[in-house]
C-alpha positions in Angstrom: 0.2 0.1 0.2 1.6 3.7 -0.8 2.4 5.5 2.0 0.8 8.3 0.4 -2.9 6.6 0.7 -2.4 6.7 4.6 -2.2 10.5 5.2 -5.6 11.2 6.4 -7.9 14.3 7.6 -8.6 11.8 11.4 -12.1 14.7 12.0 -13.5 14.1 7.8 -12.5 10.8 8.4 -14.1 10.2 11.6 -16.8 12.1 10.5 -17.9 10.5 7.2 -17.4 7.3 9.3 -15.0 5.8 7.0 -13.4 3.2 6.9 -9.4 1.4 5.4 -7.9 -1.9 5.7 -5.2 -2.7 4.4 -1.2 -4.1 4.7 1.6 -2.1 5.5 5.0 -3.4 4.7 7.6 -4.1 7.3 10.1 -2.2 5.5 8.4 1.0 5.5 8.2 1.2 9.4 12.1 2.3 10.0 12.2 2.8 13.3 10.0 -0.5 14.4 12.2 -2.6 11.1 15.6 -1.3 14.0 13.7 -2.2 17.0 13.1 -5.5 15.6 16.6 -5.9 14.3 17.9 -4.3 17.9 17.1 -7.4 19.8 19.1 -10.2 16.4 22.4 -11.2 17.9 23.7 -11.6 14.5 22.5 -8.4 12.6 25.3 -8.8 10.1 21.8 -10.6 9.0 19.3 -8.1 9.1 18.3 -8.6 5.3 17.2 -12.3 5.8 15.4 -11.0 8.8 13.5 -8.5 7.1 12.0 -10.5 4.9 10.8 -12.9 7.0 8.7 -10.7 8.5 4.8 -10.6 7.4 3.5 -7.8 6.2 1.2 -6.0 9.4 -2.3 -6.4 8.6 -4.6 -3.5 9.8 -8.1 -1.7 9.5 -9.5 1.6 10.7 -12.5 2.9 11.5 -13.9 5.9 12.1 -17.3 7.2 14.1 -19.2 10.5 15.1 -21.8 9.6 18.2 -24.6 11.0 19.3 -23.0 13.6 20.8 -20.6 14.5 18.2 -17.2 13.0 19.4 -15.2 12.2 16.6 -13.5 8.4 16.9 -11.2 6.3 15.6 -11.0 1.9 16.3 -7.9 0.9 15.0 -7.1 -2.6 14.6 -3.9 -4.7 14.1 -2.1 -7.9 13.1 1.1 -8.2 13.3 3.4 -11.2 13.2 7.3 -10.0 13.9 10.1 -11.9 13.9 12.2 -11.4 17.2 14.7 -14.0 19.2 13.3 -15.2 22.2 15.9 -13.6 24.9 15.9 -16.9 27.3 17.2 -19.3 24.4 18.2 -16.7 21.1 16.6 -19.2 19.3 14.0 -16.5 16.4 10.4 -16.5 17.4 7.2 -14.8 15.8 5.4 -12.6 18.0 2.2 -12.2 17.3 0.0 -9.0 18.0 -3.2 -8.5 17.6 -3.8 -5.6 19.4 -6.9 -2.9 19.4 -7.4 1.2 19.8 -9.3 3.2 20.1 -9.2 6.8 19.8 -11.1 10.2 20.4 -10.5 12.9 18.1 -10.5 16.4 20.5 -8.7 19.5 21.4 -9.0 19.3 25.0 -8.5 23.1 25.8 -11.4 23.7 23.7 -14.2 22.4 26.4 -14.3 21.7 30.0 -17.7 19.4 30.2 -15.8 17.2 28.0 -12.0 17.6 30.1 -13.6 16.1 32.9 -15.5 12.7 30.4 -11.4 12.2 28.5 -10.4 12.5 32.0 -12.7 9.8 33.8 -11.9 7.0 30.5 -9.7 4.2 29.4 -11.2 3.4 27.0 -9.9 5.9 24.6 -6.8 7.7 24.2 -7.0 11.1 22.8 -5.3 12.1 19.4 -5.7 15.7 18.6 -7.5 16.9 15.4 -5.1 16.5 12.6 -5.4 17.3 8.9 -2.7 15.3 7.7 -2.3 12.5 10.3 0.8 9.6 9.4 -1.0 6.3 10.2 2.1 4.8 9.2 3.5 6.0 12.4 0.2 5.3 14.8 1.0 1.8 13.8 4.7 2.5 14.6 3.8 4.1 17.6 1.1 1.3 19.1 3.8 -2.1 17.7 6.7 -0.6 19.6 4.7 0.5 22.2 3.1 -3.4 22.7 6.0 -5.5 22.5 7.6 -6.9 25.3 11.0 -5.8 26.5 11.7 -9.5 27.0 10.2 -11.2 24.5 10.5 -14.8 25.1 8.4 -18.3 24.6 5.7 -19.0 25.5 7.0 -23.1 26.3 9.3 -23.6 27.9 12.8 -22.9 25.4 14.5 -26.5 24.0 17.6 -25.2 24.5 16.9 -24.5 28.1 15.3 -27.9 28.7 18.4 -29.2 27.2 20.6 -28.3 29.0 18.6 -27.9 32.9 18.1 -32.4 32.4 19.6 -33.8 35.1 23.5 -34.0 35.4 25.5 -35.0 38.2 26.3 -32.8 40.9 29.6 -31.3 40.8 30.1 -31.8 44.3 29.0 -35.8 44.9 32.3 -36.9 44.9 33.2 -34.6 48.2 30.4 -36.4 49.6 32.1 -39.7 50.0 35.4 -37.9 51.8 33.0 -36.7 54.9 33.4 -39.1 58.1 30.9 -39.7 60.2 
């Protein structure tokens, strides 16, 4: 998808109730790409790392509610290749994320301020005639990634290392005299 088509007027988008679905190539997300590569033990082979990662799927829906407030709803589906911090094997980090944004200039109304401050259901976005959707998607994926990704199950290398090994001090046990 062309990055030019991912610049939107967020208020007009929400006002018209528009929908936008698509895929973004991971290579167009430079900040996310650097973040992923920083987790790689071997950065010299970064080209194969980029090719192994799927595109990021997204869906953006605009909404104007009965009270005249503008909302954006963003859904992301990403399968990012990273490295397990326990065993250092490559792993796929699957992220399915949902975000809800209220488009509002918080300074505009005091009655709305109480509503915005009391709600954890959405994040606040400023009105923007040229909102970059790729930047928003990158920000949300970077913030959603764990600091130290790890396999959900026992890592194979760790399981082999943590097996039954003879105790190195067992020889000393025979030297103790009663």
